[in-house]
PyMOL commands that place a pseudoatom at each C-alpha (Angstrom):
pseudoatom trace, name=CA, resn=UNK, resi=1, chain=A, elem=C, hetatm=0, pos=[16.897, -4.427, -27.920]
pseudoatom trace, name=CA, resn=UNK, resi=2, chain=A, elem=C, hetatm=0, pos=[13.857, -2.322, -28.776]
pseudoatom trace, name=CA, resn=UNK, resi=3, chain=A, elem=C, hetatm=0, pos=[12.422, 0.773, -26.392]
pseudoatom trace, name=CA, resn=UNK, resi=4, chain=A, elem=C, hetatm=0, pos=[9.210, -1.271, -25.611]
pseudoatom trace, name=CA, resn=UNK, resi=5, chain=A, elem=C, hetatm=0, pos=[11.487, -3.838, -24.588]
pseudoatom trace, name=CA, resn=UNK, resi=6, chain=A, elem=C, hetatm=0, pos=[13.717, -2.162, -22.424]
pseudoatom trace, name=CA, resn=UNK, resi=7, chain=A, elem=C, hetatm=0, pos=[10.638, -0.246, -20.998]
pseudoatom trace, name=CA, resn=UNK, resi=8, chain=A, elem=C, hetatm=0, pos=[9.384, -4.040, -19.919]
pseudoatom trace, name=CA, resn=UNK, resi=9, chain=A, elem=C, hetatm=0, pos=[12.064, -5.296, -18.445]
pseudoatom trace, name=CA, resn=UNK, resi=10, chain=A, elem=C, hetatm=0, pos=[12.667, -2.269, -15.940]
pseudoatom trace, name=CA, resn=UNK, resi=11, chain=A, elem=C, hetatm=0, pos=[9.234, -2.749, -14.980]
pseudoatom trace, name=CA, resn=UNK, resi=12, chain=A, elem=C, hetatm=0, pos=[9.676, -6.429, -14.317]
pseudoatom trace, name=CA, resn=UNK, resi=13, chain=A, elem=C, hetatm=0, pos=[12.753, -5.676, -12.324]
pseudoatom trace, name=CA, resn=UNK, resi=14, chain=A, elem=C, hetatm=0, pos=[10.745, -2.932, -10.632]
pseudoatom trace, name=CA, resn=UNK, resi=15, chain=A, elem=C, hetatm=0, pos=[7.950, -5.493, -9.759]
pseudoatom trace, name=CA, resn=UNK, resi=16, chain=A, elem=C, hetatm=0, pos=[10.453, -7.774, -8.232]
pseudoatom trace, name=CA, resn=UNK, resi=17, chain=A, elem=C, hetatm=0, pos=[11.829, -4.982, -6.060]
pseudoatom trace, name=CA, resn=UNK, resi=18, chain=A, elem=C, hetatm=0, pos=[8.657, -3.917, -4.982]
pseudoatom trace, name=CA, resn=UNK, resi=19, chain=A, elem=C, hetatm=0, pos=[7.759, -7.679, -4.005]
pseudoatom trace, name=CA, resn=UNK, resi=20, chain=A, elem=C, hetatm=0, pos=[11.003, -8.541, -2.369]
pseudoatom trace, name=CA, resn=UNK, resi=21, chain=A, elem=C, hetatm=0, pos=[10.544, -5.374, -0.335]
pseudoatom trace, name=CA, resn=UNK, resi=22, chain=A, elem=C, hetatm=0, pos=[7.195, -6.294, 0.594]
pseudoatom trace, name=CA, resn=UNK, resi=23, chain=A, elem=C, hetatm=0, pos=[8.813, -9.730, 1.737]
pseudoatom trace, name=CA, resn=UNK, resi=24, chain=A, elem=C, hetatm=0, pos=[11.297, -8.833, 3.504]
pseudoatom trace, name=CA, resn=UNK, resi=25, chain=A, elem=C, hetatm=0, pos=[9.273, -5.794, 5.550]
pseudoatom trace, name=CA, resn=UNK, resi=26, chain=A, elem=C, hetatm=0, pos=[6.775, -8.980, 6.319]
pseudoatom trace, name=CA, resn=UNK, resi=27, chain=A, elem=C, hetatm=0, pos=[9.101, -10.986, 8.103]
pseudoatom trace, name=CA, resn=UNK, resi=28, chain=A, elem=C, hetatm=0, pos=[10.612, -8.351, 9.744]
pseudoatom trace, name=CA, resn=UNK, resi=29, chain=A, elem=C, hetatm=0, pos=[7.468, -7.462, 11.309]
pseudoatom trace, name=CA, resn=UNK, resi=30, chain=A, elem=C, hetatm=0, pos=[6.573, -11.076, 11.842]
pseudoatom trace, name=CA, resn=UNK, resi=31, chain=A, elem=C, hetatm=0, pos=[9.695, -11.923, 13.527]
pseudoatom trace, name=CA, resn=UNK, resi=32, chain=A, elem=C, hetatm=0, pos=[10.417, -8.639, 15.780]
pseudoatom trace, name=CA, resn=UNK, resi=33, chain=A, elem=C, hetatm=0, pos=[7.155, -7.954, 17.321]
pseudoatom trace, name=CA, resn=UNK, resi=34, chain=A, elem=C, hetatm=0, pos=[6.675, -7.845, 21.166]
pseudoatom trace, name=CA, resn=UNK, resi=35, chain=A, elem=C, hetatm=0, pos=[6.987, -10.829, 23.226]
pseudoatom trace, name=CA, resn=UNK, resi=36, chain=A, elem=C, hetatm=0, pos=[2.975, -10.361, 23.614]
pseudoatom trace, name=CA, resn=UNK, resi=37, chain=A, elem=C, hetatm=0, pos=[2.425, -10.538, 20.280]
pseudoatom trace, name=CA, resn=UNK, resi=38, chain=A, elem=C, hetatm=0, pos=[4.666, -13.447, 19.364]
pseudoatom trace, name=CA, resn=UNK, resi=39, chain=A, elem=C, hetatm=0, pos=[2.123, -15.950, 20.327]
pseudoatom trace, name=CA, resn=UNK, resi=40, chain=A, elem=C, hetatm=0, pos=[-0.602, -14.537, 19.544]
pseudoatom trace, name=CA, resn=UNK, resi=41, chain=A, elem=C, hetatm=0, pos=[-1.200, -14.739, 15.513]
pseudoatom trace, name=CA, resn=UNK, resi=42, chain=A, elem=C, hetatm=0, pos=[-4.705, -13.121, 15.743]
pseudoatom trace, name=CA, resn=UNK, resi=43, chain=A, elem=C, hetatm=0, pos=[-3.442, -10.529, 17.618]
pseudoatom trace, name=CA, resn=UNK, resi=44, chain=A, elem=C, hetatm=0, pos=[-0.822, -9.788, 15.006]
pseudoatom trace, name=CA, resn=UNK, resi=45, chain=A, elem=C, hetatm=0, pos=[-3.428, -10.196, 12.436]
pseudoatom trace, name=CA, resn=UNK, resi=46, chain=A, elem=C, hetatm=0, pos=[-5.531, -7.534, 14.032]
pseudoatom trace, name=CA, resn=UNK, resi=47, chain=A, elem=C, hetatm=0, pos=[-2.523, -5.482, 14.428]
pseudoatom trace, name=CA, resn=UNK, resi=48, chain=A, elem=C, hetatm=0, pos=[-1.342, -5.535, 10.413]
pseudoatom trace, name=CA, resn=UNK, resi=49, chain=A, elem=C, hetatm=0, pos=[-4.958, -4.499, 9.379]
pseudoatom trace, name=CA, resn=UNK, resi=50, chain=A, elem=C, hetatm=0, pos=[-5.618, -1.885, 12.257]
pseudoatom trace, name=CA, resn=UNK, resi=51, chain=A, elem=C, hetatm=0, pos=[-1.862, -0.201, 11.220]
pseudoatom trace, name=CA, resn=UNK, resi=52, chain=A, elem=C, hetatm=0, pos=[-3.496, 0.531, 7.759]
pseudoatom trace, name=CA, resn=UNK, resi=53, chain=A, elem=C, hetatm=0, pos=[-6.520, 2.375, 9.323]
pseudoatom trace, name=CA, resn=UNK, resi=54, chain=A, elem=C, hetatm=0, pos=[-3.933, 4.564, 11.624]
pseudoatom trace, name=CA, resn=UNK, resi=55, chain=A, elem=C, hetatm=0, pos=[-1.978, 5.270, 8.434]
pseudoatom trace, name=CA, resn=UNK, resi=56, chain=A, elem=C, hetatm=0, pos=[-5.661, 6.432, 6.887]
pseudoatom trace, name=CA, resn=UNK, resi=57, chain=A, elem=C, hetatm=0, pos=[-6.057, 8.401, 9.895]
pseudoatom trace, name=CA, resn=UNK, resi=58, chain=A, elem=C, hetatm=0, pos=[-2.286, 10.079, 9.445]
pseudoatom trace, name=CA, resn=UNK, resi=59, chain=A, elem=C, hetatm=0, pos=[-3.825, 10.728, 5.258]
pseudoatom trace, name=CA, resn=UNK, resi=60, chain=A, elem=C, hetatm=0, pos=[-7.009, 12.101, 6.529]
pseudoatom trace, name=CA, resn=UNK, resi=61, chain=A, elem=C, hetatm=0, pos=[-4.630, 14.658, 9.178]
pseudoatom trace, name=CA, resn=UNK, resi=62, chain=A, elem=C, hetatm=0, pos=[-2.519, 15.866, 6.113]
pseudoatom trace, name=CA, resn=UNK, resi=63, chain=A, elem=C, hetatm=0, pos=[-5.731, 16.844, 4.039]
pseudoatom trace, name=CA, resn=UNK, resi=64, chain=A, elem=C, hetatm=0, pos=[-6.925, 18.850, 6.641]
pseudoatom trace, name=CA, resn=UNK, resi=65, chain=A, elem=C, hetatm=0, pos=[-3.527, 20.458, 7.615]
pseudoatom trace, name=CA, resn=UNK, resi=66, chain=A, elem=C, hetatm=0, pos=[-2.972, 21.419, 3.676]
pseudoatom trace, name=CA, resn=UNK, resi=67, chain=A, elem=C, hetatm=0, pos=[-6.567, 22.932, 3.034]
pseudoatom trace, name=CA, resn=UNK, resi=68, chain=A, elem=C, hetatm=0, pos=[-6.526, 24.753, 6.620]
pseudoatom trace, name=CA, resn=UNK, resi=69, chain=A, elem=C, hetatm=0, pos=[-10.446, 22.656, 7.120]
pseudoatom trace, name=CA, resn=UNK, resi=70, chain=A, elem=C, hetatm=0, pos=[-9.991, 22.986, 10.918]
pseudoatom trace, name=CA, resn=UNK, resi=71, chain=A, elem=C, hetatm=0, pos=[-10.128, 27.025, 11.511]
pseudoatom trace, name=CA, resn=UNK, resi=72, chain=A, elem=C, hetatm=0, pos=[-8.312, 26.412, 15.422]
pseudoatom trace, name=CA, resn=UNK, resi=73, chain=A, elem=C, hetatm=0, pos=[-5.213, 25.144, 13.876]
pseudoatom trace, name=CA, resn=UNK, resi=74, chain=A, elem=C, hetatm=0, pos=[-5.220, 26.788, 10.213]
pseudoatom trace, name=CA, resn=UNK, resi=75, chain=A, elem=C, hetatm=0, pos=[-2.927, 25.358, 7.321]
pseudoatom trace, name=CA, resn=UNK, resi=76, chain=A, elem=C, hetatm=0, pos=[-0.080, 23.309, 8.331]
pseudoatom trace, name=CA, resn=UNK, resi=77, chain=A, elem=C, hetatm=0, pos=[1.606, 20.516, 6.456]
pseudoatom trace, name=CA, resn=UNK, resi=78, chain=A, elem=C, hetatm=0, pos=[2.177, 20.737, 2.744]
pseudoatom trace, name=CA, resn=UNK, resi=79, chain=A, elem=C, hetatm=0, pos=[0.555, 18.664, -0.298]
pseudoatom trace, name=CA, resn=UNK, resi=80, chain=A, elem=C, hetatm=0, pos=[3.322, 16.452, -0.495]
pseudoatom trace, name=CA, resn=UNK, resi=81, chain=A, elem=C, hetatm=0, pos=[2.991, 15.194, 3.389]
pseudoatom trace, name=CA, resn=UNK, resi=82, chain=A, elem=C, hetatm=0, pos=[-0.683, 13.925, 1.948]
pseudoatom trace, name=CA, resn=UNK, resi=83, chain=A, elem=C, hetatm=0, pos=[1.213, 12.576, -0.971]
pseudoatom trace, name=CA, resn=UNK, resi=84, chain=A, elem=C, hetatm=0, pos=[3.700, 10.625, 1.267]
pseudoatom trace, name=CA, resn=UNK, resi=85, chain=A, elem=C, hetatm=0, pos=[1.179, 9.377, 3.973]
pseudoatom trace, name=CA, resn=UNK, resi=86, chain=A, elem=C, hetatm=0, pos=[-1.249, 8.434, 0.766]
pseudoatom trace, name=CA, resn=UNK, resi=87, chain=A, elem=C, hetatm=0, pos=[1.478, 5.995, -0.554]
pseudoatom trace, name=CA, resn=UNK, resi=88, chain=A, elem=C, hetatm=0, pos=[2.065, 5.302, 3.743]
pseudoatom trace, name=CA, resn=UNK, resi=89, chain=A, elem=C, hetatm=0, pos=[-1.766, 3.933, 3.203]
pseudoatom trace, name=CA, resn=UNK, resi=90, chain=A, elem=C, hetatm=0, pos=[-0.753, 2.082, 0.040]
pseudoatom trace, name=CA, resn=UNK, resi=91, chain=A, elem=C, hetatm=0, pos=[2.074, -0.021, 0.855]
pseudoatom trace, name=CA, resn=UNK, resi=92, chain=A, elem=C, hetatm=0, pos=[0.779, -0.460, 4.552]
pseudoatom trace, name=CA, resn=UNK, resi=93, chain=A, elem=C, hetatm=0, pos=[-1.827, -2.426, 2.611]
pseudoatom trace, name=CA, resn=UNK, resi=94, chain=A, elem=C, hetatm=0, pos=[0.245, -4.462, 0.802]
pseudoatom trace, name=CA, resn=UNK, resi=95, chain=A, elem=C, hetatm=0, pos=[2.309, -5.633, 3.945]
pseudoatom trace, name=CA, resn=UNK, resi=96, chain=A, elem=C, hetatm=0, pos=[-1.092, -6.451, 5.313]
pseudoatom trace, name=CA, resn=UNK, resi=97, chain=A, elem=C, hetatm=0, pos=[-1.878, -8.726, 2.401]
pseudoatom trace, name=CA, resn=UNK, resi=98, chain=A, elem=C, hetatm=0, pos=[1.666, -10.442, 2.371]
pseudoatom trace, name=CA, resn=UNK, resi=99, chain=A, elem=C, hetatm=0, pos=[1.098, -11.060, 6.268]
pseudoatom trace, name=CA, resn=UNK, resi=100, chain=A, elem=C, hetatm=0, pos=[-1.752, -13.098, 5.090]
pseudoatom trace, name=CA, resn=UNK, resi=101, chain=A, elem=C, hetatm=0, pos=[-1.034, -14.576, 1.981]
pseudoatom trace, name=CA, resn=UNK, resi=102, chain=A, elem=C, hetatm=0, pos=[2.855, -15.447, 2.691]
pseudoatom trace, name=CA, resn=UNK, resi=103, chain=A, elem=C, hetatm=0, pos=[3.117, -15.718, -1.121]
pseudoatom trace, name=CA, resn=UNK, resi=104, chain=A, elem=C, hetatm=0, pos=[4.829, -12.929, -2.896]
pseudoatom trace, name=CA, resn=UNK, resi=105, chain=A, elem=C, hetatm=0, pos=[3.211, -14.522, -6.315]
pseudoatom trace, name=CA, resn=UNK, resi=106, chain=A, elem=C, hetatm=0, pos=[-0.368, -14.498, -4.608]
pseudoatom trace, name=CA, resn=UNK, resi=107, chain=A, elem=C, hetatm=0, pos=[0.327, -11.120, -2.979]
pseudoatom trace, name=CA, resn=UNK, resi=108, chain=A, elem=C, hetatm=0, pos=[0.832, -9.348, -6.640]
pseudoatom trace, name=CA, resn=UNK, resi=109, chain=A, elem=C, hetatm=0, pos=[-2.524, -11.397, -7.445]
pseudoatom trace, name=CA, resn=UNK, resi=110, chain=A, elem=C, hetatm=0, pos=[-4.359, -10.189, -4.941]
pseudoatom trace, name=CA, resn=UNK, resi=111, chain=A, elem=C, hetatm=0, pos=[-2.865, -6.598, -5.943]
pseudoatom trace, name=CA, resn=UNK, resi=112, chain=A, elem=C, hetatm=0, pos=[-3.784, -6.929, -9.853]
pseudoatom trace, name=CA, resn=UNK, resi=113, chain=A, elem=C, hetatm=0, pos=[-6.857, -8.048, -9.115]
pseudoatom trace, name=CA, resn=UNK, resi=114, chain=A, elem=C, hetatm=0, pos=[-7.813, -4.949, -7.235]
pseudoatom trace, name=CA, resn=UNK, resi=115, chain=A, elem=C, hetatm=0, pos=[-6.127, -2.755, -10.172]
pseudoatom trace, name=CA, resn=UNK, resi=116, chain=A, elem=C, hetatm=0, pos=[-7.804, -4.935, -12.703]
pseudoatom trace, name=CA, resn=UNK, resi=117, chain=A, elem=C, hetatm=0, pos=[-11.528, -4.275, -10.992]
pseudoatom trace, name=CA, resn=UNK, resi=118, chain=A, elem=C, hetatm=0, pos=[-10.948, -0.646, -10.702]
pseudoatom trace, name=CA, resn=UNK, resi=119, chain=A, elem=C, hetatm=0, pos=[-9.796, -0.635, -14.876]
pseudoatom trace, name=CA, resn=UNK, resi=120, chain=A, elem=C, hetatm=0, pos=[-12.498, -2.506, -15.915]
pseudoatom trace, name=CA, resn=UNK, resi=121, chain=A, elem=C, hetatm=0, pos=[-15.099, 0.405, -13.851]
pseudoatom trace, name=CA, resn=UNK, resi=122, chain=A, elem=C, hetatm=0, pos=[-13.006, 2.968, -15.347]
pseudoatom trace, name=CA, resn=UNK, resi=123, chain=A, elem=C, hetatm=0, pos=[-13.524, 0.970, -19.102]
pseudoatom trace, name=CA, resn=UNK, resi=124, chain=A, elem=C, hetatm=0, pos=[-16.922, 1.001, -18.449]
pseudoatom trace, name=CA, resn=UNK, resi=125, chain=A, elem=C, hetatm=0, pos=[-16.857, 4.365, -17.846]
pseudoatom trace, name=CA, resn=UNK, resi=126, chain=A, elem=C, hetatm=0, pos=[-15.341, 5.161, -21.030]
pseudoatom trace, name=CA, resn=UNK, resi=127, chain=A, elem=C, hetatm=0, pos=[-11.572, 5.773, -19.579]
pseudoatom trace, name=CA, resn=UNK, resi=128, chain=A, elem=C, hetatm=0, pos=[-9.162, 3.198, -21.201]
pseudoatom trace, name=CA, resn=UNK, resi=129, chain=A, elem=C, hetatm=0, pos=[-9.876, -0.227, -21.312]
pseudoatom trace, name=CA, resn=UNK, resi=130, chain=A, elem=C, hetatm=0, pos=[-10.067, -3.200, -19.544]
pseudoatom trace, name=CA, resn=UNK, resi=131, chain=A, elem=C, hetatm=0, pos=[-7.555, -5.685, -21.051]
for i in range(1, 131): cmd.bond("trace and resi %d" % i, "trace and resi %d" % (i + 1))
show_as sticks, trace
zoom trace
């Protein structure tokens, strides 16, 4: 097997694992909600989207902390804290997408469409290609 084929297989396994995690976490979040949400699907929808916003707030706080923007608090946290919070934003967004699609292939399609849109814009600006 060539290096390219090995890399392709590893990428396919990684994508399968990512989608399995998204599916499993979505099932867990749907099944382990409080009684107040169990019979309120719209409430669960709002909670999933609001959770993304909450994570964005944590990323902003991490940025403030590692740049010392708030003179009252000074510097707190490290750049890795910011990276971790940004990752939380990304995965929480993926969990929210899965909540609404309930379909791994559709979730992957939505995420890829967003990535392809960004790639097309970058290519139009002279960075990479949009394939």
